Structure formats: C-alpha cells, structure tokens
C-alpha positions as a Markdown table, in Angstrom:
| # | Residue | x | y | z |
|---|---|---|---|---|
| 1 | Unk | 174.3 | 37.3 | 5.8 |
| 2 | Unk | 176.1 | 40.3 | 4.6 |
| 3 | Unk | 179.7 | 41.3 | 4.7 |
| 4 | Unk | 180.9 | 44.8 | 3.9 |
| 5 | Unk | 184.5 | 45.7 | 3.6 |
| 6 | Unk | 185.5 | 49.4 | 3.6 |
| 7 | Unk | 188.4 | 51.7 | 4.4 |
| 8 | Unk | 190.1 | 51.5 | 1.0 |
| 9 | Unk | 191.6 | 54.4 | -0.7 |
| 10 | Unk | 194.7 | 56.0 | -2.2 |
| 11 | Unk | 197.9 | 55.8 | -0.1 |
| 12 | Unk | 201.6 | 56.5 | -0.8 |
| 13 | Unk | 204.3 | 53.8 | -0.8 |
| 14 | Unk | 205.2 | 52.8 | 2.8 |
| 15 | Unk | 201.9 | 54.2 | 4.1 |
| 16 | Unk | 199.3 | 52.3 | 6.1 |
| 17 | Unk | 195.6 | 51.5 | 6.0 |
| 18 | Unk | 193.2 | 49.6 | 8.1 |
| 19 | Unk | 190.4 | 47.8 | 6.5 |
| 20 | Unk | 187.4 | 46.7 | 8.5 |
| 21 | Unk | 184.9 | 44.1 | 7.3 |
| 22 | Unk | 181.6 | 44.1 | 9.2 |
| 23 | Unk | 179.4 | 41.0 | 9.2 |
| 24 | Unk | 175.7 | 41.3 | 9.7 |
| 25 | Unk | 173.0 | 38.7 | 9.9 |
| 26 | Unk | 175.2 | 36.1 | 11.5 |
| 27 | Unk | 177.4 | 35.6 | 14.5 |
| 28 | Unk | 180.9 | 35.0 | 13.2 |
| 29 | Unk | 182.5 | 34.0 | 16.5 |
| 30 | Unk | 182.5 | 30.4 | 15.3 |
| 31 | Unk | 183.5 | 31.1 | 11.7 |
| 32 | Unk | 186.8 | 31.5 | 9.9 |
| 33 | Unk | 187.5 | 34.9 | 8.4 |
| 34 | Unk | 189.8 | 35.8 | 5.6 |
| 35 | Unk | 190.9 | 38.6 | 3.5 |
| 36 | Unk | 191.6 | 38.1 | -0.2 |
| 37 | Unk | 192.7 | 40.5 | -2.9 |
| 38 | Unk | 192.1 | 40.6 | -6.6 |
| 39 | Unk | 193.7 | 42.5 | -9.5 |
| 40 | Unk | 191.9 | 42.6 | -12.8 |
| 41 | Unk | 193.0 | 39.8 | -15.0 |
| 42 | Unk | 194.6 | 37.8 | -12.2 |
| 43 | Unk | 193.5 | 35.1 | -9.9 |
| 44 | Unk | 192.1 | 36.0 | -6.5 |
| 45 | Unk | 194.8 | 35.7 | -3.9 |
| 46 | Unk | 194.5 | 34.8 | -0.2 |
| 47 | Unk | 196.1 | 37.5 | 1.9 |
| 48 | Unk | 195.4 | 36.6 | 5.5 |
| 49 | Unk | 193.1 | 34.3 | 7.4 |
| 50 | Unk | 191.9 | 33.9 | 11.0 |
| 51 | Unk | 190.3 | 30.7 | 12.4 |
| 52 | Unk | 187.5 | 31.0 | 14.9 |
| 53 | Unk | 190.1 | 30.0 | 17.5 |
| 54 | Unk | 192.2 | 32.9 | 16.7 |
| 55 | Unk | 195.0 | 31.3 | 14.7 |
| 56 | Unk | 196.2 | 33.4 | 11.8 |
| 57 | Unk | 198.1 | 32.8 | 8.6 |
| 58 | Unk | 199.4 | 35.0 | 5.9 |
| 59 | Unk | 200.6 | 35.0 | 2.3 |
| 60 | Unk | 204.4 | 35.2 | 2.1 |
| 61 | Unk | 204.1 | 38.5 | 0.3 |
| 62 | Unk | 202.5 | 40.3 | 3.2 |
| 63 | Unk | 204.1 | 38.6 | 6.2 |
| 64 | Unk | 205.5 | 41.1 | 8.7 |
| 65 | Unk | 203.5 | 43.9 | 7.1 |
| 66 | Unk | 199.8 | 42.9 | 7.4 |
| 67 | Unk | 197.9 | 41.8 | 10.4 |
| 68 | Unk | 194.5 | 40.3 | 10.6 |
| 69 | Unk | 192.5 | 40.7 | 13.8 |
| 70 | Unk | 188.9 | 40.1 | 14.8 |
| 71 | Unk | 186.6 | 41.8 | 17.3 |
| 72 | Unk | 183.8 | 39.2 | 17.9 |
| 73 | Unk | 181.7 | 41.7 | 20.0 |
| 74 | Unk | 181.4 | 43.9 | 16.9 |
| 75 | Unk | 181.2 | 41.1 | 14.3 |
| 76 | Unk | 184.1 | 42.8 | 12.6 |
| 77 | Unk | 187.4 | 41.6 | 11.2 |
| 78 | Unk | 190.2 | 44.0 | 10.4 |
| 79 | Unk | 193.2 | 44.0 | 8.1 |
| 80 | Unk | 196.0 | 46.3 | 9.2 |
| 81 | Unk | 198.3 | 47.0 | 6.3 |
| 82 | Unk | 201.6 | 48.7 | 6.9 |
| 83 | Unk | 204.6 | 49.4 | 4.7 |
| 84 | Unk | 202.4 | 49.3 | 1.6 |
| 85 | Unk | 203.9 | 48.8 | -1.8 |
| 86 | Unk | 202.5 | 49.5 | -5.3 |
| 87 | Unk | 202.1 | 45.8 | -5.8 |
| 88 | Unk | 199.6 | 45.7 | -3.0 |
| 89 | Unk | 197.2 | 47.6 | -5.2 |
| 90 | Unk | 194.0 | 45.5 | -5.5 |
| 91 | Unk | 190.4 | 45.2 | -4.6 |
| 92 | Unk | 190.4 | 43.7 | -1.1 |
| 93 | Unk | 187.5 | 41.3 | -0.2 |
| 94 | Unk | 186.6 | 39.6 | 3.0 |
| 95 | Unk | 185.2 | 36.1 | 3.4 |
| 96 | Unk | 183.5 | 34.2 | 6.2 |
| 97 | Unk | 183.4 | 30.4 | 6.3 |
| 98 | Unk | 181.2 | 28.6 | 8.7 |
| 99 | Unk | 183.2 | 26.1 | 10.7 |
| 100 | Unk | 180.6 | 23.2 | 10.7 |
| 101 | Unk | 178.9 | 23.5 | 7.3 |
| 102 | Unk | 181.7 | 25.0 | 5.3 |
| 103 | Unk | 179.3 | 27.5 | 3.7 |
| 104 | Unk | 181.2 | 30.6 | 2.6 |
| 105 | Unk | 180.0 | 34.2 | 2.3 |
| 106 | Unk | 181.8 | 37.0 | 0.4 |
| 107 | Unk | 181.5 | 40.7 | 0.8 |
| 108 | Unk | 181.9 | 43.4 | -1.8 |
| 109 | Unk | 185.4 | 44.6 | -2.0 |
| 110 | Unk | 187.2 | 47.8 | -1.3 |
| 111 | Unk | 189.8 | 49.2 | -3.6 |
| 112 | Unk | 193.3 | 50.0 | -2.3 |
| 113 | Unk | 195.6 | 51.9 | -4.5 |
| 114 | Unk | 199.3 | 52.4 | -3.5 |
| 115 | Unk | 201.2 | 55.1 | -5.4 |
| 116 | Unk | 204.9 | 54.8 | -6.0 |
C-alpha cells in the first residue's frame, strides 16, 4: 500500500491550495482517511479526518477554512485549504486507517509554505 500526497508549494497569506493524496495498492473505500501536518520540532497535528462513511472532523484551528473530501472511484482524498495563514506552514501528510484491522499507512508529506 502506498500513499502519495502532493500539491504543496508556496502561497501568499489568504491564498488557497488543494492537496490530493492518492492511494495505490488498496481500496480505501472502507478505510478512514486523515490529513496531518508537522512542523519541525513540534508534535504531528491532526488537521482533518474522514470516516469511510463520510463523516468529517477538523482541528479547531482550521474549521471553516479547510475541507477534506474523498473520491473513492479514484482512491484519492483531498484537502482544500482556503484563507491560508503563515501558521499553516508545515509538511502535510495523509494517513489511511483500515476500519476492521486498525492498520495504519502513512504517505510521504508535501510541504506547504504560506508567506505573510
């Protein structure tokens, strides 16, 4: 199973980015998907999650600005990020968690840099 997040880059404050995370080697329609972010020297932070049933949850810091969505036909989960702030600068990683076994898979991250 491989997960690959991409779409990061440099964006100005209040700008937008959409990050796709493509899953290969497994059907993720019955798995939970989540986006995390990590800043060097700090703990990894849960940003947004989506259950296989489609329920979503968000960190308070991104509510109203970020949206997680999934396209099961393409085995891809997205993170739409709007109204970006410099404090959103981080490496963004996606995670898949199998519903029955609880096994987790992580992808390599993509760097998002928000300039002030």
